[in-house]
C-alpha positions, 0 to 999 in steps of 0.5 A: 302577903305584903299588903294583907290587913290580917298578916297572921292569916297570910303567914299561915297560908304560906305555911300551909303552902309549904306543908301541902307542897305542890308545884306549878312545874308539874301541875302546869295550869294556874287555875288549880294552883289558885283554887288550892291557894284559896282553900288554904287561905280559907282554912289557914286558921280553921280546923285541920280535919276540915282542911285535910278532908278538902286537900285529899281531893284537891285537884292540884295535889291529886295530880302532883302526887299521881292520884288521878292515875290511881284506879282499882287493880292498879293502885298508885301509892304515892298520894297515900304514902305522902298523905301520911308521912308528910301531911298528917302522921309523920315518918314511922307512924304507919306501915307498908301495909297501911300504904297499900290499903289506903292507896286502894281507898284513894282509887277512882278520882280524876282531875281536869287540870285546866279547870281545877276540878275533880270527879269520882268514878265508882267503876275505877274505885276499889270498894273492898273492905280494907284494914289499916292503922287499927280500923276496918271498913270501906273507905273513900278519900274523905273517909280516909282523911277523917280517920287519919286526923283523929289519930294521936300521931296527927295531933303530935305531928302537926304541933311539931311542924308548927314548932319546927317552922316557927320556933326551932328547927333543931328542938321540936319537943312540944309541951303538954299545953301546946299538945292539948291545944290541938286536941280538937284540931283547931289550928288557931288554938295551936298557933296561940299556944305556940305564940305564948309558950316559953319556947318562943322567948328561949334565946337558944331558939332562932330561925333564919328568914326564908327568901320569901319571908325576908322579902315580904317583911321588907315590903311591909316595913318599907310600904312596898307594893311588889306589883308597883315596882318598876320591872316588877318581873324582876322580883321572881328572878331575884327570889329564884336566885335566892332559891325560893319562888311561891308555887314552885317548891323543890319537892313534895317535902317543901322548902328547907328551913333555917340554916339552909338559907345561910350561904354565900350565894343567897347572901349575894342575891339578897344584897342585889335584891336589896339594892333593886328595892332601895332604888325605889323606896321613899326614905324621907322619914329617915332624912328628917332624923339627925345623923346620930344613933337616933337613926340606928334606933329608928331602924330597930323599931322599923324592922322589929329588931330588939337590939343591934349588936355592937358590931352592927352598930359600928357598921351603921355609924359608917353610914349615918349620913346615907339613909339608903345605905343604912337600910341596906345594912339593916335588912342584911344584918344578922339580927334581921336575917335571923329571927332571934 
């Protein structure tokens, strides 16, 4: 994320990792998590129908949601429920009968976690005729996914999830243009519609950066390569203290958003993390600037802040002769921690 030439693709890979939240804590093996990450990267801006079809038989997700213990005569409903509620349709778009039917369609899949592979055993699969959400037939996992992603609820749900994570966590109404952009389940078209919608420039909308988003944005602005930091293993410790480590979401719903990251403990951890990073950053470009408000404007340009508040500027002016302190203030200022 810090070094990518195509930042949007990595940003969307990170989004999908939170959407299809899968944790190494339960999966335990790195290879299936890596395979899943590559799948999400390759499909990050592609077609959601194709992505969902691959994810419903993804080794890490199957094990994470008990899909490999799902067999005919004793169906496990976990994957079926979460696939509809959290991944494709949303709360209230299905019934308990739908969960029961789809769980039977998802029987017969087995994982080898160490290899990240999935196999299908017809003898463990329920081959009965099933009815759910207005359709009847014989289904396997890919067929279930193909049908669910054609439903209008899927069109609305994914569009709202993009709005929720990128625009506003309190107002997830979608306009007709945004909804229409996802009619063919084209993720790139949806992202483009959201990015050009009037909602993105509405001053009532804002989003607090999550710890990973904050860290990556600092790395990109200050040309930091995380793996080249002295004691680079501290990065994971600092992110853990802030409450967010990649490949370790707290539950199947993924990480919280927005105001959940605005608390005293995360603020203290962010300050400590900032000092760790700034002890290893070259700030020579700022040293050459006069010790005036030119440095304040330089920081606004460097970190993509439209305008510092008068209060933040007054704090900057107490440290104009200290480049490291100025950057410390900038990356912990409200205008940077919260994306206006």
